[in-house]
MIDOSE-1310 file (N, C-alpha, C; in nm, 2 decimals, decimal comma, always signed):
residues 303
mkrm	-0,12/+1,58/-1,89/-0,19/+1,48/-1,92/-0,32/+1,49/-1,95; -0,40/+1,47/-2,05/-0,54/+1,48/-2,05/-0,60/+1,35/-1,96; -0,71/+1,38/-1,90/-0,77/+1,32/-1,80/-0,88/+1,23/-1,88; -0,92/+1,11/-1,86/-1,03/+1,04/-1,92/-1,14/+0,99/-1,80
hiag	-1,26/+1,04/-1,82/-1,32/+0,99/-1,71/-1,44/+0,87/-1,75; -1,42/+0,76/-1,68/-1,52/+0,65/-1,74/-1,64/+0,64/-1,61; -1,65/+0,71/-1,51/-1,72/+0,68/-1,38/-1,88/+0,64/-1,45; -1,93/+0,70/-1,55/-2,06/+0,66/-1,55/-2,07/+0,55/-1,63
lsvl	-1,97/+0,49/-1,69/-1,99/+0,35/-1,74/-1,96/+0,27/-1,62; -1,87/+0,27/-1,52/-1,85/+0,21/-1,42/-1,95/+0,17/-1,34; -2,05/+0,26/-1,30/-2,18/+0,30/-1,23/-2,29/+0,19/-1,32; -2,30/+0,20/-1,42/-2,37/+0,15/-1,53/-2,33/-0,04/-1,50
ilgv	-2,21/-0,08/-1,52/-2,17/-0,20/-1,48/-2,20/-0,24/-1,35; -2,17/-0,17/-1,28/-2,19/-0,23/-1,12/-2,33/-0,27/-1,13; -2,40/-0,20/-1,13/-2,58/-0,18/-1,15/-2,61/-0,29/-1,18; -2,54/-0,38/-1,30/-2,60/-0,47/-1,39/-2,56/-0,62/-1,29
vrpa	-2,44/-0,61/-1,24/-2,42/-0,73/-1,19/-2,37/-0,72/-1,03; -2,41/-0,66/-1,01/-2,37/-0,67/-0,85/-2,52/-0,63/-0,77; -2,51/-0,77/-0,68/-2,66/-0,77/-0,62/-2,69/-0,67/-0,50; -2,78/-0,63/-0,48/-2,82/-0,55/-0,38/-2,82/-0,63/-0,24
ipla	-2,73/-0,62/-0,16/-2,70/-0,68/-0,03/-2,67/-0,56/+0,08; -2,75/-0,63/+0,20/-2,78/-0,52/+0,33/-2,64/-0,44/+0,36; -2,56/-0,35/+0,41/-2,48/-0,30/+0,50/-2,46/-0,38/+0,58; -2,33/-0,39/+0,62/-2,29/-0,45/+0,77/-2,17/-0,42/+0,79
epta	-2,13/-0,44/+0,94/-2,01/-0,40/+0,99/-1,90/-0,48/+0,91; -1,79/-0,46/+0,94/-1,66/-0,54/+0,85/-1,65/-0,69/+0,98; -1,62/-0,80/+0,89/-1,61/-0,91/+0,98/-1,47/-0,97/+0,96; -1,42/-1,02/+1,06/-1,26/-1,08/+1,03/-1,25/-1,17/+0,92
qsaq	-1,13/-1,16/+0,82/-1,09/-1,21/+0,75/-1,02/-1,36/+0,78; -1,05/-1,44/+0,68/-0,99/-1,56/+0,67/-0,82/-1,54/+0,67; -0,72/-1,64/+0,70/-0,58/-1,63/+0,67/-0,57/-1,63/+0,51; -0,65/-1,68/+0,45/-0,61/-1,68/+0,30/-0,63/-1,55/+0,23
afvh	-0,73/-1,47/+0,28/-0,76/-1,31/+0,22/-0,68/-1,24/+0,28; -0,59/-1,26/+0,36/-0,49/-1,13/+0,43/-0,41/-1,09/+0,30; -0,38/-0,95/+0,32/-0,29/-0,88/+0,26/-0,16/-0,92/+0,29; -0,09/-0,97/+0,20/+0,10/-1,01/+0,23/+0,16/-0,92/+0,09
glwv	+0,21/-0,79/+0,15/+0,25/-0,72/+0,04/+0,41/-0,67/+0,05; +0,46/-0,64/-0,04/+0,62/-0,61/-0,06/+0,62/-0,49/-0,15; +0,71/-0,39/-0,10/+0,79/-0,27/-0,20/+0,89/-0,34/-0,28; +0,88/-0,27/-0,39/+1,00/-0,27/-0,46/+1,04/-0,14/-0,52
wksp	+1,14/-0,11/-0,46/+1,20/+0,03/-0,48/+1,27/+0,03/-0,64; +1,30/+0,14/-0,71/+1,40/+0,11/-0,83/+1,35/+0,00/-0,91; +1,22/+0,02/-0,93/+1,17/-0,13/-1,00/+1,27/-0,14/-1,15; +1,27/-0,03/-1,21/+1,32/-0,06/-1,35/+1,46/-0,12/-1,33
evlk	+1,51/-0,10/-1,24/+1,64/-0,13/-1,23/+1,63/-0,29/-1,23; +1,57/-0,30/-1,07/+1,54/-0,47/-1,07/+1,47/-0,50/-1,19; +1,39/-0,48/-1,26/+1,34/-0,56/-1,37/+1,46/-0,59/-1,48; +1,52/-0,50/-1,52/+1,63/-0,53/-1,62/+1,71/-0,61/-1,59
apqg	+1,75/-0,64/-1,47/+1,85/-0,72/-1,43/+1,84/-0,87/-1,50; +1,94/-0,96/-1,52/+1,88/-1,10/-1,58/+1,81/-1,18/-1,51; +1,68/-1,20/-1,56/+1,57/-1,29/-1,50/+1,50/-1,23/-1,35; +1,50/-1,08/-1,40/+1,49/-0,98/-1,28/+1,31/-1,01/-1,24
aerl	+1,23/-1,02/-1,33/+1,09/-1,05/-1,33/+1,07/-1,20/-1,26; +1,11/-1,28/-1,34/+1,10/-1,41/-1,27/+1,20/-1,45/-1,15; +1,29/-1,38/-1,10/+1,34/-1,38/-0,96/+1,21/-1,31/-0,86; +1,20/-1,19/-0,89/+1,14/-1,12/-0,81/+0,97/-1,23/-0,77
rdfc	+0,91/-1,25/-0,89/+0,80/-1,36/-0,90/+0,81/-1,47/-0,76; +0,95/-1,53/-0,80/+0,98/-1,68/-0,71/+1,03/-1,61/-0,55; +1,07/-1,51/-0,53/+1,09/-1,45/-0,39/+0,93/-1,46/-0,32; +0,85/-1,38/-0,41/+0,71/-1,38/-0,38/+0,65/-1,51/-0,31
ktlg	+0,63/-1,60/-0,41/+0,59/-1,74/-0,40/+0,66/-1,81/-0,24; +0,80/-1,78/-0,27/+0,86/-1,89/-0,15/+0,81/-1,81/-0,01; +0,80/-1,67/+0,02/+0,78/-1,61/+0,12/+0,62/-1,57/+0,16; +0,54/-1,63/+0,05/+0,39/-1,61/+0,06/+0,36/-1,45/+0,03
inev	+0,39/-1,40/-0,05/+0,37/-1,26/-0,05/+0,27/-1,27/-0,17; +0,13/-1,16/-0,17/+0,05/-1,22/-0,29/-0,01/-1,05/-0,35; +0,08/-0,96/-0,34/+0,09/-0,85/-0,38/+0,23/-0,76/-0,39; +0,26/-0,69/-0,47/+0,37/-0,60/-0,49/+0,34/-0,49/-0,51
yvsf	+0,42/-0,37/-0,47/+0,40/-0,20/-0,51/+0,54/-0,22/-0,57; +0,55/-0,17/-0,68/+0,66/-0,13/-0,78/+0,62/+0,01/-0,82; +0,78/+0,06/-0,82/+0,76/+0,22/-0,86/+0,77/+0,25/-1,00; +0,66/+0,27/-1,07/+0,65/+0,30/-1,22/+0,66/+0,43/-1,24
saag	+0,68/+0,44/-1,39/+0,66/+0,60/-1,45/+0,70/+0,56/-1,58; +0,53/+0,66/-1,62/+0,56/+0,63/-1,79/+0,65/+0,72/-1,88; +0,74/+0,79/-1,80/+0,87/+0,88/-1,87/+0,96/+0,77/-1,88; +0,98/+0,65/-1,83/+1,07/+0,59/-1,87/+1,06/+0,52/-2,02
apae	+1,16/+0,45/-2,09/+1,19/+0,43/-2,19/+1,08/+0,28/-2,22; +1,05/+0,27/-2,37/+0,94/+0,17/-2,42/+0,97/+0,02/-2,38; +1,13/+0,04/-2,34/+1,15/-0,11/-2,29/+1,11/-0,15/-2,13; +1,11/+0,00/-2,08/+1,07/-0,02/-1,91/+0,91/-0,10/-1,95
esdf	+0,86/-0,04/-2,03/+0,70/-0,02/-2,02/+0,68/-0,21/-2,07; +0,75/-0,24/-2,12/+0,78/-0,37/-2,17/+0,79/-0,47/-2,04; +0,88/-0,42/-1,97/+0,92/-0,52/-1,87/+0,84/-0,51/-1,73; +0,72/-0,41/-1,72/+0,63/-0,39/-1,65/+0,52/-0,50/-1,70
arli	+0,49/-0,49/-1,82/+0,40/-0,57/-1,86/+0,44/-0,72/-1,89; +0,54/-0,77/-1,87/+0,58/-0,92/-1,85/+0,60/-0,88/-1,70; +0,62/-0,84/-1,61/+0,63/-0,86/-1,45/+0,50/-0,87/-1,42; +0,43/-0,78/-1,44/+0,26/-0,81/-1,45/+0,20/-0,99/-1,47
rhmh	+0,20/-1,00/-1,58/+0,20/-1,15/-1,65/+0,24/-1,23/-1,55; +0,38/-1,22/-1,52/+0,43/-1,35/-1,46/+0,35/-1,35/-1,32; +0,34/-1,20/-1,25/+0,29/-1,23/-1,15/+0,11/-1,29/-1,10; +0,03/-1,21/-1,22/-0,10/-1,27/-1,23/-0,13/-1,43/-1,26
qvgi	+0,02/-1,47/-1,33/+0,00/-1,62/-1,35/+0,00/-1,72/-1,25; +0,03/-1,66/-1,10/+0,09/-1,73/-0,99/-0,01/-1,63/-0,89; -0,14/-1,56/-0,90/-0,21/-1,48/-0,84/-0,15/-1,41/-0,73; -0,02/-1,29/-0,81/+0,00/-1,21/-0,71/-0,03/-1,06/-0,77
rvea	-0,10/-0,99/-0,70/-0,19/-0,84/-0,76/-0,04/-0,79/-0,74; -0,06/-0,64/-0,84/+0,04/-0,56/-0,87/+0,00/-0,38/-0,85; +0,07/-0,32/-0,76/-0,02/-0,19/-0,76/+0,11/-0,12/-0,82; +0,10/-0,01/-0,90/+0,20/+0,09/-0,91/+0,21/+0,19/-0,78
liss	+0,32/+0,21/-0,74/+0,36/+0,32/-0,59/+0,40/+0,44/-0,65; +0,33/+0,53/-0,61/+0,35/+0,68/-0,66/+0,43/+0,74/-0,51; +0,51/+0,79/-0,54/+0,54/+0,86/-0,42/+0,54/+1,04/-0,44; +0,55/+1,12/-0,31/+0,51/+1,28/-0,34/+0,56/+1,29/-0,17
tdad	+0,58/+1,43/-0,17/+0,57/+1,48/-0,02/+0,50/+1,62/-0,02; +0,44/+1,63/-0,12/+0,37/+1,77/-0,16/+0,25/+1,76/-0,21; +0,20/+1,65/-0,23/+0,06/+1,63/-0,33/-0,03/+1,65/-0,23; +0,00/+1,69/-0,11/-0,14/+1,71/-0,04/-0,18/+1,84/-0,07
ergk	-0,10/+1,95/-0,13/-0,14/+2,05/-0,15/-0,18/+2,10/-0,28; -0,29/+2,16/-0,33/-0,38/+2,17/-0,41/-0,30/+2,25/-0,52; -0,30/+2,25/-0,66/-0,25/+2,31/-0,76/-0,11/+2,21/-0,82; +0,00/+2,25/-0,85/+0,11/+2,17/-0,95/+0,12/+2,04/-0,89
hrek	+0,12/+2,06/-0,75/+0,17/+1,92/-0,68/+0,07/+1,80/-0,70; -0,09/+1,89/-0,64/-0,16/+1,74/-0,70/-0,21/+1,71/-0,81; -0,17/+1,82/-0,89/-0,19/+1,76/-1,04/-0,10/+1,70/-1,10; +0,02/+1,70/-1,02/+0,16/+1,60/-1,07/+0,12/+1,47/-1,06
lldh	+0,02/+1,44/-0,92/+0,00/+1,32/-0,86/-0,11/+1,24/-0,95; -0,21/+1,33/-1,00/-0,30/+1,29/-1,08/-0,27/+1,24/-1,20; -0,20/+1,36/-1,26/-0,13/+1,32/-1,41/-0,05/+1,16/-1,40; +0,02/+1,15/-1,26/+0,09/+1,02/-1,26/-0,01/+0,88/-1,28
vnev	-0,09/+0,91/-1,19/-0,23/+0,81/-1,15/-0,30/+0,77/-1,31; -0,32/+0,88/-1,39/-0,33/+0,88/-1,53/-0,25/+0,79/-1,65; -0,12/+0,84/-1,62/-0,04/+0,73/-1,69/-0,05/+0,59/-1,63; -0,09/+0,55/-1,51/-0,12/+0,41/-1,48/-0,22/+0,34/-1,57
iefn	-0,32/+0,46/-1,58/-0,48/+0,42/-1,62/-0,44/+0,37/-1,77; -0,36/+0,46/-1,84/-0,31/+0,48/-1,97/-0,26/+0,32/-2,01; -0,13/+0,31/-1,92/-0,07/+0,18/-1,92/-0,17/+0,05/-1,93; -0,29/+0,09/-1,82/-0,39/-0,05/-1,84/-0,47/-0,06/-1,98
rshp	-0,47/+0,10/-2,04/-0,55/+0,07/-2,14/-0,45/+0,01/-2,26; -0,34/+0,05/-2,25/-0,24/+0,02/-2,36/-0,21/-0,18/-2,31; -0,22/-0,22/-2,24/-0,20/-0,36/-2,19/-0,35/-0,39/-2,12; -0,44/-0,44/-2,21/-0,56/-0,53/-2,14/-0,51/-0,62/-2,06
gnrf	-0,45/-0,71/-2,09/-0,38/-0,83/-2,05/-0,30/-0,84/-1,94; -0,23/-0,72/-1,94/-0,14/-0,72/-1,83/-0,16/-0,58/-1,72; -0,25/-0,58/-1,63/-0,32/-0,43/-1,58/-0,24/-0,44/-1,45; -0,23/-0,32/-1,42/-0,20/-0,30/-1,27/-0,33/-0,31/-1,23
dgih	-0,31/-0,36/-1,10/-0,44/-0,43/-1,04/-0,49/-0,27/-0,88; -0,37/-0,19/-0,87/-0,40/-0,08/-0,78/-0,30/+0,04/-0,81; -0,33/+0,13/-0,73/-0,26/+0,23/-0,73/-0,20/+0,22/-0,55; -0,09/+0,24/-0,51/-0,01/+0,24/-0,40/+0,05/+0,36/-0,37
ldie	-0,02/+0,43/-0,28/+0,03/+0,59/-0,24/+0,14/+0,61/-0,13; +0,24/+0,66/-0,11/+0,35/+0,70/-0,04/+0,35/+0,87/-0,03; +0,24/+0,90/+0,01/+0,25/+1,07/+0,05/+0,29/+1,10/+0,15; +0,42/+1,17/+0,18/+0,48/+1,21/+0,29/+0,48/+1,35/+0,34
pqqr	+0,37/+1,44/+0,37/+0,40/+1,55/+0,37/+0,45/+1,62/+0,50; +0,45/+1,51/+0,60/+0,52/+1,53/+0,74/+0,66/+1,54/+0,72; +0,70/+1,47/+0,60/+0,88/+1,52/+0,60/+0,90/+1,65/+0,56; +0,76/+1,74/+0,56/+0,81/+1,90/+0,56/+0,85/+1,99/+0,66
penk	+0,95/+2,01/+0,68/+0,95/+2,10/+0,80/+0,82/+2,15/+0,88; +0,74/+2,25/+0,81/+0,62/+2,29/+0,86/+0,54/+2,21/+0,93; +0,56/+2,08/+0,88/+0,47/+1,97/+0,92/+0,48/+1,85/+1,03; +0,61/+1,87/+1,09/+0,73/+1,81/+1,16/+0,63/+1,84/+1,34
gagn	+0,67/+1,78/+1,43/+0,64/+1,76/+1,53/+0,51/+1,70/+1,60; +0,52/+1,66/+1,71/+0,40/+1,56/+1,77/+0,28/+1,66/+1,76; +0,17/+1,57/+1,71/+0,03/+1,66/+1,72/-0,01/+1,74/+1,61; +0,10/+1,77/+1,53/+0,07/+1,84/+1,40/+0,04/+1,81/+1,30
lrfl	-0,14/+1,78/+1,27/-0,16/+1,73/+1,13/-0,23/+1,84/+1,08; -0,17/+1,96/+1,03/-0,24/+2,05/+1,00/-0,25/+2,02/+0,83; -0,15/+1,88/+0,79/-0,16/+1,87/+0,66/-0,23/+1,74/+0,62; -0,33/+1,72/+0,73/-0,43/+1,60/+0,72/-0,54/+1,64/+0,62
pgla	-0,62/+1,75/+0,63/-0,74/+1,79/+0,53/-0,68/+1,76/+0,37; -0,58/+1,82/+0,35/-0,54/+1,83/+0,23/-0,48/+1,68/+0,18; -0,41/+1,58/+0,25/-0,38/+1,46/+0,25/-0,53/+1,38/+0,20; -0,61/+1,37/+0,30/-0,71/+1,34/+0,26/-0,79/+1,34/+0,12
eayr	-0,78/+1,49/+0,13/-0,83/+1,52/-0,03/-0,75/+1,46/-0,14; -0,63/+1,47/-0,14/-0,52/+1,41/-0,23/-0,56/+1,25/-0,23; -0,64/+1,15/-0,11/-0,65/+1,04/-0,17/-0,79/+0,99/-0,24; -0,89/+1,11/-0,18/-1,02/+1,10/-0,22/-1,02/+1,13/-0,38
avra	-0,90/+1,23/-0,42/-0,90/+1,27/-0,55/-0,84/+1,16/-0,67; -0,74/+1,07/-0,59/-0,69/+0,98/-0,64/-0,80/+0,83/-0,69; -0,87/+0,82/-0,57/-0,97/+0,73/-0,58/-1,06/+0,75/-0,69; -1,12/+0,88/-0,71/-1,20/+0,94/-0,81/-1,16/+0,90/-0,95
eaep	-1,03/+0,88/-1,00/-0,97/+0,83/-1,09/-0,95/+0,72/-1,07; -0,90/+0,64/-0,99/-0,84/+0,49/-1,04/-0,98/+0,40/-1,00; -1,09/+0,41/-0,92/-1,16/+0,32/-0,89/-1,26/+0,29/-1,00; -1,32/+0,40/-1,08/-1,38/+0,36/-1,22/-1,30/+0,32/-1,34
agmt	-1,16/+0,32/-1,32/-1,09/+0,23/-1,41/-1,04/+0,10/-1,32; -1,11/+0,03/-1,28/-1,11/-0,08/-1,19/-1,00/-0,11/-1,09; -0,88/-0,01/-1,02/-0,80/-0,01/-0,96/-0,87/+0,00/-0,82; -0,81/-0,04/-0,70/-0,80/-0,04/-0,56/-0,67/+0,06/-0,55
vnad	-0,71/+0,11/-0,42/-0,64/+0,25/-0,35/-0,58/+0,20/-0,24; -0,44/+0,20/-0,21/-0,37/+0,21/-0,09/-0,27/+0,28/-0,06; -0,25/+0,35/+0,06/-0,20/+0,46/+0,13/-0,11/+0,44/+0,24; +0,02/+0,47/+0,23/+0,10/+0,42/+0,32/+0,09/+0,56/+0,41
iqnk	+0,09/+0,51/+0,57/+0,10/+0,61/+0,70/+0,17/+0,62/+0,78; +0,21/+0,71/+0,83/+0,27/+0,68/+0,98/+0,16/+0,69/+1,10; +0,21/+0,62/+1,22/+0,17/+0,64/+1,33/+0,13/+0,75/+1,38; +0,18/+0,86/+1,36/+0,16/+1,02/+1,37/-0,03/+1,05/+1,35
llkg	-0,06/+0,98/+1,23/-0,17/+1,03/+1,18/-0,28/+0,93/+1,27; -0,25/+0,84/+1,34/-0,35/+0,77/+1,40/-0,38/+0,86/+1,56; -0,30/+0,93/+1,57/-0,26/+1,00/+1,71/-0,39/+1,15/+1,72; -0,46/+1,17/+1,65/-0,56/+1,22/+1,60/-0,69/+1,24/+1,68
davq	-0,76/+1,29/+1,67/-0,92/+1,28/+1,74/-0,99/+1,23/+1,66; -1,11/+1,20/+1,70/-1,19/+1,09/+1,63/-1,24/+1,17/+1,49; -1,24/+1,29/+1,49/-1,30/+1,36/+1,35/-1,18/+1,34/+1,26; -1,04/+1,39/+1,32/-0,95/+1,35/+1,22/-0,92/+1,21/+1,17
rkml	-0,93/+1,14/+1,26/-0,94/+0,99/+1,24/-1,06/+0,93/+1,12; -1,13/+1,01/+1,15/-1,24/+0,96/+1,04/-1,22/+1,04/+0,92; -1,18/+1,15/+0,92/-1,16/+1,20/+0,82/-1,05/+1,12/+0,69; -0,94/+1,09/+0,77/-0,84/+0,99/+0,74/-0,89/+0,83/+0,66
lssv	-0,98/+0,79/+0,75/-1,02/+0,64/+0,74/-1,15/+0,63/+0,65; -1,17/+0,74/+0,62/-1,30/+0,73/+0,51/-1,25/+0,81/+0,41; -1,13/+0,85/+0,34/-1,05/+0,89/+0,23/-1,02/+0,80/+0,16; -0,99/+0,67/+0,20/-0,91/+0,59/+0,11/-0,96/+0,45/+0,17
prit	-0,98/+0,32/+0,09/-1,04/+0,18/+0,13/-0,92/+0,12/+0,20; -0,78/+0,16/+0,21/-0,70/+0,06/+0,26/-0,57/+0,13/+0,28; -0,52/+0,15/+0,40/-0,42/+0,21/+0,47/-0,31/+0,07/+0,52; -0,21/+0,15/+0,50/-0,07/+0,07/+0,55/+0,01/+0,12/+0,67
lmmy	+0,01/+0,10/+0,77/+0,08/+0,13/+0,89/+0,22/+0,12/+0,87; +0,31/+0,21/+0,89/+0,48/+0,20/+0,87/+0,51/+0,16/+1,04; +0,51/+0,04/+1,07/+0,53/+0,01/+1,25/+0,70/-0,01/+1,23; +0,77/+0,06/+1,22/+0,91/+0,07/+1,21/+0,99/+0,12/+1,36
elsn	+1,13/+0,04/+1,36/+1,19/+0,10/+1,47/+1,15/+0,04/+1,58; +1,08/-0,05/+1,60/+1,03/-0,13/+1,72/+1,15/-0,22/+1,80; +1,25/-0,26/+1,70/+1,35/-0,37/+1,74/+1,46/-0,33/+1,66; +1,57/-0,39/+1,70/+1,69/-0,39/+1,62/+1,75/-0,54/+1,62
pndg	+1,84/-0,58/+1,50/+1,88/-0,70/+1,56/+2,00/-0,70/+1,65; +2,02/-0,61/+1,71/+2,17/-0,61/+1,82/+2,08/-0,54/+1,95; +1,99/-0,58/+1,94/+1,89/-0,53/+2,10/+1,90/-0,63/+2,17; +1,96/-0,75/+2,19/+1,98/-0,81/+2,27/+1,85/-0,91/+2,29
qaae	+1,72/-0,91/+2,22/+1,59/-0,95/+2,28/+1,62/-1,09/+2,20; +1,53/-1,15/+2,25/+1,54/-1,32/+2,21/+1,38/-1,33/+2,08; +1,39/-1,40/+1,99/+1,30/-1,37/+1,86/+1,17/-1,36/+1,91; +1,12/-1,44/+2,03/+0,99/-1,46/+2,09/+0,94/-1,29/+2,15
qkad	+1,06/-1,25/+2,24/+1,01/-1,11/+2,27/+1,02/-1,03/+2,18; +1,07/-1,00/+2,06/+1,04/-0,95/+1,96/+0,91/-0,94/+1,89; +0,88/-1,08/+1,85/+0,73/-1,10/+1,81/+0,63/-1,06/+1,92; +0,67/-1,07/+2,04/+0,54/-1,04/+2,12/+0,50/-0,88/+2,11
kaak	+0,66/-0,81/+2,10/+0,65/-0,69/+2,11/+0,57/-0,63/+1,96; +0,57/-0,69/+1,86/+0,54/-0,66/+1,73/+0,35/-0,67/+1,76; +0,31/-0,81/+1,80/+0,21/-0,84/+1,79/+0,11/-0,73/+1,92; +0,16/-0,68/+2,00/+0,13/-0,56/+2,13/+0,10/-0,49/+2,03
esgk	+0,20/-0,40/+1,96/+0,22/-0,30/+1,95/+0,12/-0,25/+1,81; +0,09/-0,37/+1,72/+0,01/-0,37/+1,61/-0,14/-0,35/+1,69; -0,15/-0,45/+1,78/-0,32/-0,45/+1,83/-0,33/-0,31/+1,93; -0,22/-0,24/+1,95/-0,24/-0,12/+2,03/-0,33/+0,01/+1,90
flsm	-0,24/+0,01/+1,79/-0,26/+0,09/+1,72/-0,36/+0,07/+1,59; -0,40/-0,05/+1,60/-0,53/-0,08/+1,57/-0,65/-0,03/+1,66; -0,62/-0,05/+1,78/-0,72/+0,00/+1,85/-0,75/+0,16/+1,88; -0,62/+0,20/+1,86/-0,62/+0,35/+1,85/-0,68/+0,42/+1,72
ayeg	-0,66/+0,35/+1,60/-0,73/+0,40/+1,48/-0,87/+0,39/+1,46; -0,94/+0,30/+1,53/-1,05/+0,29/+1,52/-1,16/+0,31/+1,63; -1,10/+0,36/+1,71/-1,15/+0,38/+1,87/-1,25/+0,50/+1,87; -1,38/+0,48/+1,89/-1,49/+0,55/+1,86/-1,55/+0,58/+1,68
ltgr	-1,52/+0,49/+1,67/-1,56/+0,51/+1,50/-1,62/+0,37/+1,45; -1,74/+0,39/+1,37/-1,80/+0,26/+1,33/-1,84/+0,30/+1,19; -1,89/+0,24/+1,11/-1,94/+0,25/+0,97/-1,82/+0,17/+0,87; -1,92/+0,11/+0,77/-1,87/+0,02/+0,67/-1,78/+0,11/+0,57
dlak	-1,76/+0,22/+0,55/-1,66/+0,31/+0,47/-1,53/+0,33/+0,51; -1,49/+0,26/+0,65/-1,35/+0,28/+0,72/-1,29/+0,19/+0,64; -1,15/+0,23/+0,59/-1,05/+0,20/+0,55/-0,98/+0,04/+0,65; -0,96/-0,02/+0,59/-0,90/-0,15/+0,68/-0,72/-0,14/+0,67
maia	-0,67/-0,20/+0,74/-0,53/-0,14/+0,79/-0,43/-0,28/+0,77; -0,34/-0,21/+0,73/-0,22/-0,33/+0,73/-0,08/-0,31/+0,80; -0,05/-0,38/+0,83/+0,08/-0,32/+0,94/+0,21/-0,36/+0,85; +0,30/-0,29/+0,84/+0,40/-0,32/+0,73/+0,54/-0,31/+0,86
lrtp	+0,65/-0,41/+0,86/+0,74/-0,42/+0,88/+0,86/-0,42/+0,81; +0,99/-0,40/+0,87/+1,12/-0,36/+0,77/+1,22/-0,45/+0,80; +1,31/-0,50/+0,69/+1,43/-0,55/+0,74/+1,52/-0,54/+0,83; +1,57/-0,41/+0,81/+1,64/-0,36/+0,88/+1,64/-0,37/+1,04
dygd	+1,51/-0,35/+1,07/+1,47/-0,39/+1,22/+1,47/-0,54/+1,26; +1,46/-0,63/+1,20/+1,46/-0,77/+1,25/+1,55/-0,85/+1,15; +1,62/-0,85/+1,04/+1,69/-0,91/+0,96/+1,63/-1,03/+0,96; +1,70/-1,17/+0,96/+1,63/-1,30/+0,88/+1,50/-1,32/+0,98
llpq	+1,49/-1,25/+1,08/+1,33/-1,28/+1,17/+1,22/-1,22/+1,14; +1,23/-1,12/+1,04/+1,11/-1,09/+0,95/+1,01/-1,16/+0,92; +1,01/-1,27/+0,85/+0,93/-1,36/+0,78/+0,82/-1,43/+0,94; +0,90/-1,45/+1,07/+0,84/-1,52/+1,17/+0,77/-1,35/+1,21
mlar	+0,83/-1,27/+1,24/+0,74/-1,14/+1,31/+0,63/-1,09/+1,24; +0,63/-1,15/+1,08/+0,51/-1,11/+1,02/+0,40/-1,21/+1,02; +0,46/-1,32/+1,05/+0,34/-1,42/+1,07/+0,26/-1,42/+1,20; +0,34/-1,37/+1,27/+0,27/-1,33/+1,41/+0,19/-1,20/+1,43
ldda	+0,21/-1,13/+1,32/+0,11/-1,04/+1,33/-0,04/-1,10/+1,26; -0,05/-1,19/+1,18/-0,13/-1,22/+1,12/-0,18/-1,34/+1,25; -0,14/-1,41/+1,32/-0,17/-1,48/+1,43/-0,26/-1,38/+1,54; -0,20/-1,28/+1,57/-0,21/-1,17/+1,67/-0,36/-1,10/+1,62
nrsn	-0,36/-1,07/+1,53/-0,49/-0,99/+1,47/-0,59/-1,05/+1,39; -0,59/-1,16/+1,38/-0,70/-1,23/+1,27/-0,84/-1,24/+1,28; -0,86/-1,21/+1,42/-1,02/-1,18/+1,45/-1,06/-1,03/+1,46; -0,96/-0,94/+1,44/-0,98/-0,82/+1,41/-1,03/-0,78/+1,29
phyl	-1,15/-0,75/+1,27/-1,21/-0,68/+1,13/-1,19/-0,61/+1,06; -1,07/-0,50/+1,12/-1,02/-0,41/+1,04/-0,90/-0,42/+1,02; -0,83/-0,52/+1,04/-0,68/-0,58/+0,98/-0,71/-0,64/+0,88; -0,61/-0,57/+0,78/-0,56/-0,62/+0,65/-0,47/-0,71/+0,61
gwar	-0,38/-0,74/+0,67/-0,26/-0,81/+0,67/-0,15/-0,72/+0,68; -0,05/-0,79/+0,63/+0,08/-0,69/+0,66/+0,16/-0,67/+0,55; +0,27/-0,60/+0,53/+0,35/-0,55/+0,41/+0,52/-0,54/+0,49; +0,60/-0,63/+0,34/+0,73/-0,62/+0,39/+0,82/-0,52/+0,33
hsyn	+0,86/-0,43/+0,41/+1,00/-0,34/+0,33/+1,12/-0,38/+0,39; +1,18/-0,39/+0,24/+1,13/-0,42/+0,11/+1,24/-0,52/+0,04; +1,17/-0,55/-0,08/+1,27/-0,66/-0,18/+1,39/-0,59/-0,17; +1,41/-0,47/-0,21/+1,58/-0,40/-0,21/+1,66/-0,45/-0,10
dvpg	+1,62/-0,46/+0,03/+1,67/-0,47/+0,14/+1,74/-0,62/+0,17; +1,71/-0,67/+0,07/+1,73/-0,83/+0,05/+1,89/-0,84/-0,03; +1,99/-0,86/+0,02/+2,10/-0,95/-0,02/+2,09/-0,99/-0,17; +2,15/-0,93/-0,27/+2,16/-1,01/-0,38/+2,05/-1,00/-0,48
nnas	+1,91/-0,89/-0,43/+1,82/-0,88/-0,50/+1,82/-0,73/-0,62; +1,92/-0,67/-0,62/+1,99/-0,58/-0,71/+1,89/-0,44/-0,69; +1,99/-0,34/-0,71/+1,92/-0,19/-0,67/+1,90/-0,19/-0,54; +1,97/-0,11/-0,48/+1,98/-0,06/-0,35/+1,85/-0,01/-0,29
aar	+1,78/-0,01/-0,16/+1,70/+0,05/-0,15/+1,68/+0,18/-0,13; +1,57/+0,24/-0,21/+1,56/+0,41/-0,19/+1,50/+0,46/-0,08; +1,46/+0,39/+0,02/+1,40/+0,42/+0,14/+1,49/+0,37/+0,22
């Protein structure tokens, strides 16, 4: 697919409407500004179910979710494209952002894998051009080179330069087209040295840490113990990520928890993350994995 670049136009617009402001270190967010995200895997299947878009919207409203990450591909049937436009319209009517979720295990590598990723990003841009009233708000990246055998092992971050390069390449396409970029990461990436963490955190404006397997529904711990543990670990990872780093170009970090670890207690755990980290200027909010894990929400989870 041929890529279209409108970076020059974007710079012109920003120069007209954006006032000059002094650079400053990030400040703590209000509770209303926190991201409360939700993954929706196998989104075409979810949306083609009866009242699929409406049920997803209502689920988000009930649980205080303000952005969703939906798996999107332009290779789907025209009816699927209409389903996504309809979903975005419903979500925007109630103030919920929608990000296009793109997955890969190889996009850190230059060549065909990187090109495939950028082609997918440009499919989202083309969708937005075709549906100006129902646009995706951002790109959500699930790039996991650590899943490949050569990248496994504690401290093995040989793939990080390529991963950061992929993030920057996506930003170069998405941001001039008016979309944000968020990237899912494992805690392994936060255990590098200051140079490595700077490389990661300056390559993308938002990251989401997959803080999984801290608890399980049958571990015998009370809800308060689980919440305390989640709060403590989130603070630890936030400190680890930004230790020794300064600057306004560093990504903010959301913390993700998943349904299998907490069952019906998950909303309580997520609320505790906000309470524990609301004064941290690097804390972005929380994300919930996933819509598909909740019985009755159609389409079994893909992850």
